C-alpha positions as CSV (number, residue, x, y, z in Angstrom):
1,V,9.4,5.6,-8.6
2,V,10.4,3.6,-5.5
3,E,13.6,1.8,-7.4
4,C,14.5,5.3,-8.8
5,M,14.5,6.7,-5.2
6,A,16.6,3.7,-4.0
7,A,19.1,4.4,-6.8
8,G,19.6,8.0,-5.7
9,T,17.6,9.8,-8.5
10,I,15.8,13.0,-7.5
11,I,12.1,12.4,-8.4
12,L,9.5,14.4,-9.9
13,A,6.5,12.3,-10.2
14,H,2.9,13.0,-10.9
15,N,0.6,14.2,-8.0
16,S,-1.6,11.3,-7.8
17,G,-1.9,7.7,-6.8
18,G,1.0,6.0,-4.9
19,P,3.7,8.8,-5.3
20,K,1.3,11.3,-3.8
21,L,-0.1,8.9,-1.0
22,D,2.8,7.2,0.2
23,I,6.0,7.2,-1.9
24,V,7.1,10.9,-2.4
25,V,6.2,11.9,1.2
26,P,8.8,13.4,3.7
27,H,10.9,11.0,5.7
28,E,11.8,12.0,9.2
29,G,10.7,15.5,8.2
30,D,13.0,15.8,5.1
31,I,12.1,16.1,1.4
32,T,12.1,12.9,-0.6
33,G,11.2,14.0,-4.0
34,F,8.8,16.2,-5.9
35,L,5.3,16.2,-7.5
36,A,3.5,18.1,-9.9
37,E,0.5,17.8,-12.2
38,S,0.6,20.2,-15.1
39,E,3.4,21.0,-17.9
40,E,3.9,24.4,-16.0
41,G,4.3,22.7,-12.8
42,Y,6.8,20.1,-14.2
43,A,8.8,22.8,-15.7
44,E,8.9,25.1,-12.7
45,T,9.9,22.1,-10.4
46,M,12.6,20.9,-12.6
47,A,14.0,24.6,-12.7
48,H,13.9,24.5,-9.0
49,I,15.6,21.2,-8.6
50,L,18.3,22.3,-11.2
51,S,19.0,25.4,-9.4
52,M,19.6,23.7,-5.9
53,S,22.9,23.3,-4.5
54,A,24.7,20.1,-5.0
55,E,24.6,19.6,-1.2
56,K,20.8,20.2,-1.1
57,R,20.2,17.6,-3.9
58,L,22.5,15.0,-2.0
59,Q,20.2,15.7,1.1
60,I,17.2,14.9,-1.0
61,R,18.6,11.7,-2.4
62,K,20.0,10.5,1.1
63,S,16.6,11.3,2.4
64,A,14.8,9.4,-0.6
65,R,16.8,6.3,-0.3
66,A,16.5,6.0,3.3
67,S,12.7,6.3,3.1
68,V,12.2,3.5,0.7
69,S,13.5,0.9,3.2
70,R,9.7,0.7,4.0
71,F,9.2,-1.1,0.8
72,S,11.9,-3.8,1.4
73,D,10.9,-7.4,1.2
74,Q,11.5,-7.8,4.9
75,E,9.2,-5.0,5.8
76,F,6.6,-6.6,3.6
77,E,7.0,-10.0,5.1
78,V,6.7,-8.4,8.8
79,A,3.4,-6.3,7.6
80,F,2.0,-9.2,5.9
81,L,2.4,-11.8,8.5
82,S,1.0,-9.3,11.3
83,S,-2.0,-8.8,9.1
84,V,-3.0,-12.5,8.6
85,E,-1.7,-13.8,12.0
86,K,-5.3,-13.7,13.3
87,L,-6.5,-15.9,10.5
88,F,-4.2,-18.9,11.6
89,K,-5.2,-18.7,15.5
């Protein structure tokens, strides 16, 4: 899901686990993708996405791309080192 968001794909993911908890979440108040659980939910959300204006879809893609920077190697390194720093003192 993260890689697809970074590539600019509008995401429709299952409403569980990582996508629900910390991937397909608002970024600076903007939508980064969509979640669904049932066949009906997926169908309704796909219809909604396809009915959006090109500008709105572009805005979602840009927000999604900006939001995934938190999963970069650099961000991981900073978070990891700050977490284990206490162990080495």
